Short mmCIF file of the C-alpha atoms (twelve columns), coordinates in Angstrom:
data_MODEL
# 
_entry.id   MODEL 
# 
loop_
_atom_site.group_PDB 
_atom_site.id 
_atom_site.type_symbol 
_atom_site.label_atom_id 
_atom_site.label_alt_id 
_atom_site.label_comp_id 
_atom_site.label_asym_id 
_atom_site.label_seq_id 
_atom_site.Cartn_x 
_atom_site.Cartn_y 
_atom_site.Cartn_z 
_atom_site.pdbx_PDB_model_num 
ATOM 1  C CA . MET A 1  216.677 30.479 88.827 1 
ATOM 2  C CA . LYS A 2  219.719 32.389 90.036 1 
ATOM 3  C CA . ALA A 3  221.523 31.487 86.825 1 
ATOM 4  C CA . ALA A 4  218.593 32.793 84.750 1 
ATOM 5  C CA . ILE A 5  218.514 36.088 86.651 1 
ATOM 6  C CA . LYS A 6  222.283 36.474 86.283 1 
ATOM 7  C CA . ARG A 7  222.116 35.707 82.533 1 
ATOM 8  C CA . ALA A 8  219.286 38.196 82.007 1 
ATOM 9  C CA . ARG A 9  221.069 40.962 83.919 1 
ATOM 10 C CA . GLU A 10 224.490 40.428 82.383 1 
ATOM 11 C CA . THR A 11 223.677 39.510 78.783 1 
ATOM 12 C CA . GLY A 12 220.096 40.673 78.302 1 
ATOM 13 C CA . GLU A 13 219.159 37.198 77.052 1 
ATOM 14 C CA . LEU A 14 215.885 36.046 78.579 1 
ATOM 15 C CA . ASP A 15 216.044 32.481 77.285 1 
ATOM 16 C CA . ALA A 16 218.820 29.968 77.839 1 
ATOM 17 C CA . PRO A 17 220.752 29.036 74.676 1 
ATOM 18 C CA . ASP A 18 219.187 25.556 74.638 1 
ATOM 19 C CA . ALA A 19 215.665 26.711 75.594 1 
ATOM 20 C CA . GLU A 20 212.674 26.154 73.336 1 
ATOM 21 C CA . PRO A 21 210.418 29.236 73.689 1 
ATOM 22 C CA . LEU A 22 206.676 28.595 73.745 1 
ATOM 23 C CA . ALA A 23 206.007 31.367 71.222 1 
ATOM 24 C CA . ALA A 24 207.152 31.253 67.603 1 
ATOM 25 C CA . LYS A 25 210.216 33.332 66.681 1 
ATOM 26 C CA . GLU A 26 208.075 35.430 64.317 1 
ATOM 27 C CA . LEU A 27 205.964 36.576 67.257 1 
ATOM 28 C CA . GLN A 28 209.012 37.625 69.257 1 
ATOM 29 C CA . LEU A 29 210.408 39.913 66.568 1 
ATOM 30 C CA . SER A 30 209.181 43.383 65.729 1 
ATOM 31 C CA . HIS A 31 209.258 44.630 62.161 1 
ATOM 32 C CA . VAL A 32 208.468 48.307 61.718 1 
ATOM 33 C CA . PRO A 33 208.351 49.475 58.087 1 
ATOM 34 C CA . GLU A 34 211.014 51.964 57.106 1 
ATOM 35 C CA . GLY A 35 209.947 55.550 57.693 1 
ATOM 36 C CA . TYR A 36 207.133 54.638 60.108 1 
ATOM 37 C CA . LYS A 37 207.397 56.304 63.509 1 
ATOM 38 C CA . PRO A 38 205.219 54.484 66.074 1 
ATOM 39 C CA . ASN A 39 203.583 56.578 68.764 1 
ATOM 40 C CA . VAL A 40 201.534 55.868 71.871 1 
ATOM 41 C CA . ILE A 41 198.490 57.421 70.159 1 
ATOM 42 C CA . ASP A 42 198.564 54.499 67.693 1 
ATOM 43 C CA . PHE A 43 197.573 52.281 70.604 1 
ATOM 44 C CA . PHE A 44 195.324 54.505 72.673 1 
ATOM 45 C CA . LEU A 45 193.149 56.193 70.011 1 
ATOM 46 C CA . PRO A 46 191.690 52.926 68.609 1 
ATOM 47 C CA . LEU A 47 191.326 51.570 72.159 1 
ATOM 48 C CA . ILE A 48 189.461 54.676 73.312 1 
ATOM 49 C CA . ALA A 49 187.218 54.512 70.231 1 
ATOM 50 C CA . LEU A 50 186.397 50.875 70.994 1 
ATOM 51 C CA . ILE A 51 185.505 51.666 74.598 1 
ATOM 52 C CA . VAL A 52 183.500 54.799 73.766 1 
ATOM 53 C CA . ILE A 53 181.504 52.998 71.064 1 
ATOM 54 C CA . ALA A 54 180.805 50.006 73.331 1 
ATOM 55 C CA . ILE A 55 179.616 52.237 76.180 1 
ATOM 56 C CA . GLY A 56 177.793 54.644 73.861 1 
ATOM 57 C CA . THR A 57 175.873 51.935 72.080 1 
ATOM 58 C CA . PHE A 58 175.042 50.298 75.406 1 
ATOM 59 C CA . ILE A 59 173.552 53.568 76.641 1 
ATOM 60 C CA . ALA A 60 171.768 54.286 73.351 1 
ATOM 61 C CA . TYR A 61 170.529 50.802 72.453 1 
ATOM 62 C CA . GLY A 62 170.718 48.829 75.695 1 
ATOM 63 C CA . SER A 63 173.330 46.480 74.267 1 
ATOM 64 C CA . PRO A 64 176.980 47.164 73.410 1 
ATOM 65 C CA . ARG A 65 177.821 46.851 69.724 1 
ATOM 66 C CA . GLY A 66 181.255 45.272 70.046 1 
ATOM 67 C CA . ALA A 67 181.648 44.482 66.355 1 
ATOM 68 C CA . LEU A 68 181.007 48.124 65.481 1 
ATOM 69 C CA . GLY A 69 183.639 49.200 67.998 1 
ATOM 70 C CA . VAL A 70 186.188 46.751 66.633 1 
ATOM 71 C CA . ARG A 71 185.544 47.893 63.053 1 
ATOM 72 C CA . ALA A 72 185.913 51.539 64.054 1 
ATOM 73 C CA . ALA A 73 189.125 50.807 65.976 1 
ATOM 74 C CA . LEU A 74 190.540 48.926 62.983 1 
ATOM 75 C CA . LEU A 75 189.680 51.752 60.591 1 
ATOM 76 C CA . ILE A 76 191.241 54.314 62.930 1 
ATOM 77 C CA . ALA A 77 194.415 52.219 63.245 1 
ATOM 78 C CA . LEU A 78 194.606 51.824 59.463 1 
ATOM 79 C CA . GLY A 79 194.015 55.543 58.982 1 
ATOM 80 C CA . LEU A 80 196.762 56.414 61.445 1 
ATOM 81 C CA . ALA A 81 199.198 54.047 59.719 1 
ATOM 82 C CA . LEU A 82 198.354 55.361 56.254 1 
ATOM 83 C CA . GLY A 83 198.584 58.938 57.523 1 
ATOM 84 C CA . LYS A 84 202.095 58.254 58.784 1 
ATOM 85 C CA . GLY A 85 203.262 57.036 55.418 1 
ATOM 86 C CA . CYS A 86 202.611 53.292 55.424 1 
ATOM 87 C CA . ARG A 87 201.542 52.016 52.053 1 
ATOM 88 C CA . CYS A 88 198.539 49.737 51.604 1 
ATOM 89 C CA . GLU A 89 200.645 46.873 50.262 1 
ATOM 90 C CA . THR A 90 202.904 47.110 53.345 1 
ATOM 91 C CA . LEU A 91 199.893 46.836 55.637 1 
ATOM 92 C CA . SER A 92 198.497 43.784 53.864 1 
ATOM 93 C CA . ARG A 93 201.860 42.060 53.316 1 
ATOM 94 C CA . GLU A 94 203.006 42.475 56.945 1 
ATOM 95 C CA . SER A 95 199.727 41.221 58.350 1 
ATOM 96 C CA . PRO A 96 200.046 37.992 60.344 1 
ATOM 97 C CA . MET A 97 196.720 36.927 58.848 1 
ATOM 98 C CA . ALA A 98 197.926 37.278 55.238 1 
# 
């Protein structure tokens, strides 16, 4: 463990050279399209919408409408990305589900 702490502090490498990470390499890398400037609001606005819709529908209907909240959060996230200059084909091509 001491060797791992020393390696991380001195080189910044979290994994040993011969280690086999549990997650795929694709999930460890971050690809931000050129010209896109991420912001904290990109995370919090959809999250807040999801929470507000879940609580609001619970108060109004007696049951939270989670699917509605997720759809609204997704649309807000897409709108934010498109508003910042991402193109539709970039959003669909970069999707891990595509």
